[in-house]
N, C-alpha and C positions, 0 to 999 in steps of 0.2 A: 831361538825361534821368536819371531815378532808376531804380536797379535794384530790382526787386521781390524780396522774399525768397521763396525757394523752400522748400516744405516737403519735408523729406527723405523719400525713398521708403523705406518699410520694410514688412516683412511681419509679420503677426501669426501667432503659433503657433495651432494648432487650439484649444488651451485658451483663449487670449486672445480668439479669434473667438467662442467660445461665451460667454464672459463679456460681450462687447460685445452679442451678440445677446440674451442674457438681460436685460441692462439695457434694451435697446430694447423688448423685449416688456413689461417692467415699466412702462416709461414709457407705452406705448400703453394699458395697463390703467388706469393712474392719471390719464392725460391728461384725460378728461372731468370728473373730480372737481376736478382742479386748475383747469381752465377755469371750472367752475361757481363754485368758491370765489373765484376772481379776479373774476368778475362780481359776486358778492355783496359783496365788499370794495369794488369800485368804486362800486356803488350806495350803500353805507353812507357812503362818502367824499363822494359827491355830496350826500347828504342833510345831512351835517355841514357841508359848505361852504355850502349854502343857509342853514342856521341861523346860521352865523357871519356871513354877509353880511347877514342880517336884523338881527342884533344891531348890526352896524356902521351899518346904516340908522337904528336908534334913536339911536345916538351922533351921527350926522350931524344928526338933528332936534334933539337936545339942544344940540349946538354952535351950530346956527343960532338956537335960542331964547335962547341966552346971548349972541348977537351976537359970537361968537368967529370970527375969520377963519381961513382955512386957514393963512395965514402965521404967525399967532399960535400956532395949534395945532402947527404944525411946530416952532416954537421951543420950545414947552412939552414936546413929546414926543421931539424929536430925530429925528423921521421927516420926510423931505423933503416939501415942499408938493406936488410932482407925484405922489409916492407916495400921499399922503393923498387927493388928488383922484381918483386911479385907484381907491383902495379905496372911496371914496364913490360913484363913478359907474360903474365897470366891473362888470357882472354876473358876470364870470369872474375877478374879482380874488381873490387868495389871502389871505383874512383869517385871521390866527392869533390864538390866545388871548393871546399876548404883546402883540400890537398892540392888541387890544381893551382889555386891562388898562391899557396906557400911555395910550390916548386917554381912557378913563373917568377915570383918575387925574388927567389934565391938566384934565378938565372938572369936577373936584371930586366924583367919584362912585366908588363901589366896584363892581367886577364880581363878581356872584355866579353860581355855576353850581349848578343844581339837578338832582337825579335824581328824576323823578316817573314814576308808572305811565303807560303808554301809554293814550291814550283810544281807546276803540273805538266805532265808529259802528254802532249796532244797526240792522239792516235792518228796516224796518216790515213787519209781516206783512200780507198782503192781507186785507181784511175777509172774514169767513166769511159765506157766503150761507146763509140759512135756507130751508128748504123749506116751502112753504105748502101 
């Protein structure tokens, strides 16, 4: 049986209690924005992951068109065959720029990253009805 560590019992001074309460109040004020920012960051990360997996899908098609086996690609990249298979087939795989670069290089290609303006989809305006 293991002994659990006990937290020593101590008393805060009134000044220390006020500091603790002040920090707690500040946290409650900032909490909604912290949560909102965390959600924005998670969404941006998910979009980036989808884009990276899409790029890996292109490399998979390139590998297949060149008739390069996963075993051969593993040897060329130093990435294990099971890892490559997972990256190609698992929609939740964590694809990194480093991995994309290594695979592209092994297939005789360079990986280029571009920063381009976002495309916006304009909503079609409903036709204007003329009065007769």
